[in-house]
Backbone as JSON Lines, residues from 0, in Angstrom:
{"i":0,"aa":"X","n":[151.31,-24.31,61.44],"ca":[150.7,-24.82,62.64],"c":[149.38,-25.53,62.37]}
{"i":1,"aa":"X","n":[148.76,-25.3,61.24],"ca":[147.48,-25.94,60.97],"c":[147.58,-27.47,60.9]}
{"i":2,"aa":"X","n":[148.62,-28.06,60.32],"ca":[148.69,-29.52,60.3],"c":[148.7,-30.13,61.71]}
{"i":3,"aa":"X","n":[149.31,-29.46,62.68],"ca":[149.35,-29.99,64.04],"c":[147.96,-30.0,64.66]}
{"i":4,"aa":"X","n":[147.17,-28.97,64.42],"ca":[145.81,-28.89,64.95],"c":[144.96,-30.01,64.35]}
{"i":5,"aa":"X","n":[145.15,-30.26,63.08],"ca":[144.4,-31.31,62.4],"c":[144.78,-32.7,62.95]}
{"i":6,"aa":"X","n":[146.05,-32.91,63.18],"ca":[146.51,-34.19,63.73],"c":[145.99,-34.38,65.15]}
{"i":7,"aa":"X","n":[145.95,-33.31,65.91],"ca":[145.46,-33.4,67.29],"c":[143.98,-33.77,67.29]}
{"i":8,"aa":"X","n":[143.2,-33.21,66.39],"ca":[141.78,-33.55,66.29],"c":[141.58,-35.01,65.94]}
{"i":9,"aa":"X","n":[142.39,-35.53,65.03],"ca":[142.31,-36.93,64.65],"c":[142.65,-37.83,65.84]}
{"i":10,"aa":"X","n":[143.68,-37.48,66.59],"ca":[144.06,-38.26,67.77],"c":[142.95,-38.24,68.81]}
{"i":11,"aa":"X","n":[142.28,-37.1,68.98],"ca":[141.18,-37.01,69.95],"c":[140.02,-37.9,69.53]}
{"i":12,"aa":"X","n":[139.68,-37.95,68.25],"ca":[138.61,-38.81,67.77],"c":[138.96,-40.28,67.96]}
{"i":13,"aa":"X","n":[140.2,-40.65,67.68],"ca":[140.63,-42.04,67.85],"c":[140.56,-42.42,69.33]}
{"i":14,"aa":"X","n":[140.99,-41.52,70.21],"ca":[140.93,-41.79,71.64],"c":[139.48,-41.96,72.09]}
{"i":15,"aa":"X","n":[138.57,-41.14,71.59],"ca":[137.16,-41.24,71.94],"c":[136.58,-42.58,71.49]}
{"i":16,"aa":"X","n":[136.91,-43.0,70.28],"ca":[136.41,-44.28,69.76],"c":[136.96,-45.43,70.6]}
{"i":17,"aa":"X","n":[138.21,-45.37,70.98],"ca":[138.81,-46.42,71.8],"c":[138.15,-46.49,73.18]}
{"i":18,"aa":"X","n":[137.83,-45.35,73.76],"ca":[137.17,-45.34,75.07],"c":[135.78,-45.94,74.97]}
{"i":19,"aa":"X","n":[135.03,-45.59,73.93],"ca":[133.69,-46.13,73.74],"c":[133.76,-47.64,73.51]}
{"i":20,"aa":"X","n":[134.66,-48.09,72.67],"ca":[134.82,-49.53,72.43],"c":[135.23,-50.26,73.7]}
{"i":21,"aa":"X","n":[136.11,-49.67,74.47],"ca":[136.52,-50.28,75.73],"c":[135.35,-50.41,76.69]}
{"i":22,"aa":"X","n":[134.48,-49.42,76.72],"ca":[133.3,-49.48,77.59],"c":[132.37,-50.6,77.15]}
{"i":23,"aa":"X","n":[132.15,-50.75,75.84],"ca":[131.28,-51.83,75.35],"c":[131.89,-53.2,75.65]}
{"i":24,"aa":"X","n":[133.18,-53.34,75.48],"ca":[133.83,-54.61,75.76],"c":[133.76,-54.91,77.26]}
{"i":25,"aa":"X","n":[133.92,-53.9,78.09],"ca":[133.82,-54.09,79.52],"c":[132.41,-54.45,79.97]}
{"i":26,"aa":"X","n":[131.4,-53.94,79.3],"ca":[130.01,-54.22,79.65],"c":[129.54,-55.56,79.09]}
{"i":27,"aa":"X","n":[130.27,-56.12,78.16],"ca":[129.84,-57.35,77.49],"c":[129.54,-58.47,78.47]}
{"i":28,"aa":"X","n":[130.4,-58.66,79.46],"ca":[130.21,-59.75,80.41],"c":[128.94,-59.54,81.23]}
{"i":29,"aa":"X","n":[128.64,-58.29,81.59],"ca":[127.43,-58.02,82.37],"c":[126.18,-58.23,81.53]}
{"i":30,"aa":"X","n":[126.23,-57.81,80.28],"ca":[125.09,-58.02,79.39],"c":[124.86,-59.51,79.12]}
{"i":31,"aa":"X","n":[125.95,-60.23,78.97],"ca":[125.85,-61.67,78.72],"c":[125.25,-62.39,79.93]}
{"i":32,"aa":"X","n":[125.69,-62.02,81.13],"ca":[125.14,-62.63,82.34],"c":[123.66,-62.3,82.5]}
{"i":33,"aa":"X","n":[123.28,-61.06,82.2],"ca":[121.88,-60.66,82.31],"c":[121.02,-61.45,81.32]}
{"i":34,"aa":"X","n":[121.52,-61.64,80.12],"ca":[120.78,-62.4,79.11],"c":[120.6,-63.85,79.55]}
{"i":35,"aa":"X","n":[121.66,-64.46,80.07],"ca":[121.58,-65.85,80.5],"c":[120.66,-66.01,81.7]}
{"i":36,"aa":"X","n":[120.67,-65.04,82.61],"ca":[119.77,-65.1,83.77],"c":[118.32,-65.01,83.33]}
{"i":37,"aa":"X","n":[118.05,-64.14,82.37],"ca":[116.68,-64.0,81.87],"c":[116.23,-65.29,81.17]}
{"i":38,"aa":"X","n":[117.12,-65.91,80.41],"ca":[116.78,-67.17,79.75],"c":[116.52,-68.26,80.78]}
{"i":39,"aa":"X","n":[117.3,-68.26,81.86],"ca":[117.11,-69.27,82.91],"c":[115.78,-69.05,83.62]}
{"i":40,"aa":"X","n":[115.43,-67.81,83.9],"ca":[114.15,-67.52,84.55],"c":[112.99,-67.98,83.68]}
{"i":41,"aa":"X","n":[113.1,-67.76,82.39],"ca":[112.05,-68.19,81.46],"c":[111.94,-69.71,81.44]}
{"i":42,"aa":"X","n":[113.07,-70.39,81.41],"ca":[113.06,-71.86,81.41],"c":[112.5,-72.4,82.72]}
{"i":43,"aa":"X","n":[112.83,-71.76,83.83],"ca":[112.29,-72.2,85.12],"c":[110.78,-72.03,85.18]}
{"i":44,"aa":"X","n":[110.27,-71.01,84.53],"ca":[108.82,-70.8,84.5],"c":[108.14,-71.96,83.8]}
{"i":45,"aa":"X","n":[108.7,-72.41,82.69],"ca":[108.1,-73.53,81.96],"c":[108.29,-74.85,82.69]}
{"i":46,"aa":"X","n":[109.38,-75.02,83.42],"ca":[109.65,-76.29,84.09],"c":[109.27,-76.28,85.55]}
{"i":47,"aa":"X","n":[108.55,-75.29,86.02],"ca":[108.16,-75.15,87.42],"c":[109.39,-75.24,88.35]}
{"i":48,"aa":"X","n":[110.52,-74.74,87.9],"ca":[111.73,-74.72,88.71],"c":[112.48,-76.03,88.78]}
{"i":49,"aa":"X","n":[112.03,-77.04,88.06],"ca":[112.69,-78.34,88.1],"c":[113.52,-78.54,86.83]}
{"i":50,"aa":"X","n":[114.57,-79.32,86.98],"ca":[115.4,-79.64,85.83],"c":[115.21,-81.11,85.47]}
{"i":51,"aa":"X","n":[115.4,-81.39,84.2],"ca":[115.29,-82.77,83.72],"c":[116.49,-83.57,84.18]}
{"i":52,"aa":"X","n":[116.24,-84.74,84.74],"ca":[117.31,-85.63,85.15],"c":[117.0,-87.01,84.6]}
{"i":53,"aa":"X","n":[117.81,-87.52,83.67],"ca":[117.53,-88.81,83.05],"c":[117.4,-89.93,84.08]}
{"i":54,"aa":"X","n":[116.36,-90.74,83.94],"ca":[116.16,-91.87,84.84],"c":[115.41,-91.53,86.11]}
{"i":55,"aa":"X","n":[115.27,-90.24,86.42],"ca":[114.6,-89.83,87.65],"c":[113.32,-89.06,87.34]}
{"i":56,"aa":"X","n":[113.39,-88.16,86.37],"ca":[112.26,-87.32,86.04],"c":[111.17,-88.13,85.37]}
{"i":57,"aa":"X","n":[109.95,-87.98,85.85],"ca":[108.81,-88.66,85.24],"c":[108.04,-87.63,84.41]}
{"i":58,"aa":"X","n":[107.83,-87.97,83.15],"ca":[107.13,-87.06,82.24],"c":[105.68,-87.5,82.15]}
{"i":59,"aa":"X","n":[104.79,-86.56,82.4],"ca":[103.35,-86.83,82.28],"c":[102.73,-85.81,81.36]}
{"i":60,"aa":"X","n":[101.66,-86.18,80.7],"ca":[100.95,-85.27,79.81],"c":[99.68,-84.8,80.5]}
{"i":61,"aa":"X","n":[99.81,-83.81,81.33],"ca":[98.65,-83.26,82.03],"c":[98.17,-82.04,81.26]}
{"i":62,"aa":"X","n":[96.88,-81.99,81.01],"ca":[96.32,-80.84,80.3],"c":[95.15,-80.3,81.0]}
Protein backbone atom coordinates (compact mmCIF):
# COMPACT_ATOMS: atom_id res chain seq x y z
CA UNK A 1 0.00 0.00 0.00
CA UNK A 2 2.93 2.40 0.40
CA UNK A 3 3.41 2.96 -3.36
CA UNK A 4 -0.22 4.15 -3.64
CA UNK A 5 0.25 6.71 -0.85
CA UNK A 6 3.38 8.00 -2.56
CA UNK A 7 1.62 8.31 -5.92
CA UNK A 8 -1.29 10.13 -4.28
CA UNK A 9 1.11 12.66 -2.74
CA UNK A 10 2.72 13.27 -6.12
CA UNK A 11 -0.68 13.81 -7.74
CA UNK A 12 -1.64 16.28 -5.00
CA UNK A 13 1.55 18.31 -5.56
CA UNK A 14 0.98 18.36 -9.32
CA UNK A 15 -2.62 19.50 -8.80
CA UNK A 16 -1.44 22.27 -6.44
CA UNK A 17 1.15 23.49 -8.96
CA UNK A 18 -1.45 23.50 -11.74
CA UNK A 19 -3.88 25.52 -9.61
CA UNK A 20 -1.20 28.09 -8.75
CA UNK A 21 -0.12 28.37 -12.40
CA UNK A 22 -3.74 28.72 -13.48
CA UNK A 23 -4.22 31.55 -10.99
CA UNK A 24 -1.15 33.40 -12.30
CA UNK A 25 -2.26 32.95 -15.90
CA UNK A 26 -5.73 34.19 -14.99
CA UNK A 27 -4.32 37.26 -13.23
CA UNK A 28 -1.97 38.08 -16.11
CA UNK A 29 -4.54 40.13 -18.01
CA UNK A 30 -5.39 42.20 -14.92
CA UNK A 31 -1.74 42.85 -14.13
CA UNK A 32 -1.07 43.80 -17.74
CA UNK A 33 -3.98 46.25 -17.78
CA UNK A 34 -2.85 47.80 -14.49
CA UNK A 35 0.67 48.24 -15.84
CA UNK A 36 -0.57 49.87 -19.05
CA UNK A 37 -2.90 52.19 -17.12
CA UNK A 38 -0.04 53.30 -14.88
CA UNK A 39 2.16 53.95 -17.93
CA UNK A 40 -0.64 55.97 -19.52
CA UNK A 41 -1.13 58.05 -16.37
CA UNK A 42 2.59 58.79 -16.29
CA UNK A 43 2.60 59.81 -19.96
CA UNK A 44 -0.44 62.03 -19.43
CA UNK A 45 1.37 63.78 -16.60
CA UNK A 46 4.25 64.69 -18.91
CA UNK A 47 1.96 65.69 -21.80
CA UNK A 48 -0.59 67.59 -19.68
CA UNK A 49 -3.24 65.13 -20.90
CA UNK A 50 -2.70 65.93 -24.57
CA UNK A 51 -1.59 63.58 -27.29
CA UNK A 52 0.69 64.38 -30.19
CA UNK A 53 -1.14 64.79 -33.49
CA UNK A 54 1.00 65.36 -36.59
CA UNK A 55 0.22 68.63 -38.35
CA UNK A 56 -1.92 69.94 -35.49
CA UNK A 57 0.24 69.89 -32.37
CA UNK A 58 2.47 72.91 -31.93
CA UNK A 59 5.72 72.24 -30.10
CA UNK A 60 7.17 75.07 -28.04
CA UNK A 61 10.23 75.19 -25.82
CA UNK A 62 8.93 76.85 -22.69
CA UNK A 63 11.20 76.78 -19.67
